[in-house]
N, C-alpha and C positions, 0 to 999 in steps of 0.2 A: 504494500500500500504506500502510495506517495504521501509525503508529509503535507503537501499543499491541499490534499483532500480534508485535512484537519484544520490547517492554519487559515485557509481562505474562509471557510464557514465561521470560524471563531472570530476573525476580524470583522466579518459581516455582522455577526451577532453583537459584537462590541459597538459597532456603529449604531445598530438598532437600539441597543440598550442605552447608549449615551444620549441619543436623541430623545428617547422616551423619558429620561430623567428630566429634561427641560420641559417636555410636554406636561408632565405631572405637576410641575411648579405652576404653570399657567392655568391648568384645568381646575385647580382647587378653588379659585375664586374669579380671576380675571376673565377667562374665556366665557364663563356663564353669564357675564354682564354684557357681552358684546351683542350687537345687532348682527345677525347672520343672514345672508341671502337665502332665498327659498331653495336654491340648488345645493346648499351645504349638506353633505352626507352626515349621518350619525357617527359617533365615535367607533362603534363596533365595525361598521363598514370600512372606515378609514384604517383601523387596525388590521383588518383582514387584507385589504389591498396592499398596505405596506409590507405585511408579512410575505405575501406572494411576490412582490417586487424584490424584496431582499433575497428570497430563494432564487428567483430567476437571475438576479445580478450575480450571486455567488456562483451559480452554474456557468454563467457567461465567462466570468473571470477564470474559472477552472478550465473551461474549454480552451481559452486563449493561452493560459499558462502551459497546458499540456499539448498544444498544437505542435505537430512535427513540421508544419509549414513555415515556422519562423524560429530563428535562433533567439535565445534570451539576451544576446548581445546586440541584436538588431535594434536600431533606433525606434522603429515603429513599435516593437514590443515594449521597450522602455517607456516611450511616451504613453502608450495605452495603459500599462500598469500604473504609471505615475498619475495619469488622469483618473483612473479608478480610485486611487488613494485620495486625490484632491476632491473628487466627487463625494466620497464618504465624509470628508471634513466639511465640505459645503453643506451636505445634507444635515449634519448635526448643527452646524452654525445657523441654518435657517430656523431650527427649533429654538435655539438660544435667542435669536433676534425676535421671533414672533412670540413665543410663550413666556420667556423669562424677562426680556427687556420691553416687550409690548411695542416694538417698533415695526408696526404693520407696513408702513410705507417702505422702509429700508428692507424689510423681509420680502416685499414684492420684487424689488430690484434684485435681491440675492436669489430669489426663486427663479427669476428670468435667467440669471447666470447659471444656476443649477441646471435648468432645462437645456441651455446651450452646451453645457458640459456633457450632458447625456447624449445630445445629438452628435457631438464630437466623438464620444465613445462608440456610438453606432457606426459612424463613418470610419473610424480607425479599426474597429473590430471586423468590419465587413471583408476586407481583403484577406484577413487571417482565417476567419470562420464566419460564413453566412449565418449558421444557426446561433452562434454567440451574439452576433449583431441583432438578429431578430428577437432574441430573448430580452433585449433592452427596449424594444418598442413599447411594451406596456408601461415601463418606467417613464419614457418620454411623454407618452400620452397623459399619464397621471400628473406629471409635473406641469404640463401645459394646463391641465384642468385646475390644479391647485394654485397655480400662479394667477389664473383668472379669478378663482375664488378668493385668494389672498387680496387681490386688487379690490374686489367688491367689498370685502370686510373692511379694508382700509377706507374706502370711500364712505361706507355706511357709518363709520365710527370716528370720523375726523373731529 
C-alpha cells in the first residue's frame, strides 16, 4: 500500500476539520441572525455536499499523484500539487473570513478566488488525468453557487 493513500485523505480531513472549526464559531450565534436568500440550503445539505466534494478532491489528488503519465519532478505536477495545497488553505480561510470575522464582502472576493483556483486545478489536472479533472467539476460548480450565495448574504446584511 502506498503511503499517499493514507496521507492525502488525512490532509483532506484536516482541511475539512479546520474549516468546520471556524464554521462552528459563527453558527453559534452570528449566522442565525443573518438574513439569508431563499436559495440558501440547510446546514445538513451543505455538510453532505462538502463531504462529497472532499472525497472527490482526495481521489483526484491521489489519481494525479499516482499517475504514471507524469514525473513528480515535472513542473506541471509540482504546480498542480502546490495548487491543491493552496486551494485547501483558501478553503479554510474562507470559513475564517465568513464565520469567524463576519467579513461577508471580503469572503465573497476570497470565494471568487477559490473558484478560480478550482478551475485552474481542473485545467492543470486534465492533461495528466481526465477522470481526476472531472472529479473536480462538482467542487467548481458548488463554489460558483456558494460564491453567488455569499454575495447575496453580503448584500442582504450590509
